[in-house]
N, C-alpha and C positions, 0 to 999 in steps of 0.2 A: 504493499500500499504506500503511495506517495505520502510525503510530508505535507501537512496541512497547517495553515497559519488563521488566527482569529482574523477579524475585520480590523481590530486595532492595531495589529501587528503589521498586516499589509498596508494600512493607511500610514503608519509610521515610517516604514520602509519608502513608500513612495515620497513622502514630504522630505526624507533625509536625501534623496536624489537631488531635489531641487535647492536644498541647503548646501550640498556638495558642489554643484555646479557654481552657485553663488549669483548674487545680483548682477545686472547688466550683462547677463549672458548673452552669446551670439548664436543666432540660428542661421547656419549657411547652407545654402541650396546650391546643388550641383547637377549636372548631366550624368547620364550613366548609372549603372548599378553601385550600390555601396561597396566600399573596401571590405575585406574579409574580418576585419576586427576594427575596434576604435583605436587601437594603437598603430594601425597601418596609416600611411600617408594618404592625404587627400587625393581622391581621384575624380576625373571628369572635368568639365568647365565650370568653373565658378559663375553662377547666374545671379546670385543675390546674397548680400549679408544683412540680416536683420538684428539690430540693437534691440534686445527685448526689455521690456520694462522691469523695474525692480521685483514686483510681484506677478511674475509672468504666468503662474500657474495657480490655480485655485487649491484651497486645501483639500486634501485627499478625503474621500467619502466612499464608502462601499468599495473599497479596494481599486478606486479610479480616480485619476488626477487629470483635470481637464484645463484647457487653455483659458486663462483670465479673460475677462470681458474686454479688456483693452485691445486697441487695434494693433496686429502684427503686420507690418508693411514696409516695403522698401521699393526702391527703384531699381531695375536692371539695367546694366550698361551694355549687356550682350543679348543676344537671341539664341534661344535653344529649348529642348525639352526637359522639364525637371525630372530627375530620376531618383536622386536621394538627398537626404538631409543629415547634418550633423550639428548637435548642440555642443558648444564650446564655452569655455569660460570667458571672462570678460575681455581676456587678452588674446583670445582666439588661438591659444597655444596648446590646449588640451582638449581632446575630443571625448565627452562623457557619454553622449548618446548618438546612435545613428539608426537611420531606418529608411523606408522607402515612401515615396510621394505619390499621390494620386489625386485626381480631381476629385470634387465632392462626390461622396457616395461609393468611392472606389475601394481598393483593398488596401492602400497605404496607410502607414501609421500616422501620416501627416497629410492633410488636405488642403489643396490650394484651389482658389477660385477657378484657375485654369493652369494646366501644366505646360501649356504654350506660352513660353515667356519671350517677351518682345522687347528689344532694347528701348529704354526711355518710358516704358510703361510700368505701372505699379504691380508688385507681386505681394499678394495678401493671402495669409494663412486663414483658413475657414474654420479649421478644427484640428485640435491636437489632444489625444488621450493617452495617458499612460496607464496600463492595467498591471495589476500585481496578481499573479496565480496562487495557487496553493489555497484555495477556498475549501 
C-alpha cells in the first residue's frame, strides 16, 4: 500500500514549495519539451519571463495550491509555440519546478490564454495549480 498523507500535511508541503522558491519568483516560458530534470540547463527558445507578485500562489487547501488572483503577464520579444515552463528563484539562477504548458482546458500543468506566442504581444497565464498526491 502506498504511503498516505493527511490534508494538513499535503497543504503544508505545498505551502513550503512557495516559501522555498521565495518572493519575486520568475516564471519562464520556453518552446520545446522540458529538460529531463530541474537541475538540467534551460532548453528551447525563451519566449517570456514573468516576474511574479510576492504572493503568487494562494494558500494550499485540500491538497491543491492555485495561482493567486493577481495578473501573471509579460510581453514576449520573440515568436514561438510555448512548450514548457520553469519556476525559478528571484535571481532566475535556480529552477525549482518545471512542467508542460497548454492552452486553457489542455493537459499542461500551466495554462496560457494561447500557446502561440507572437513577439510584442502579451503572454498571460490563465491557470496554474500544484497538486499534492498521497491522499
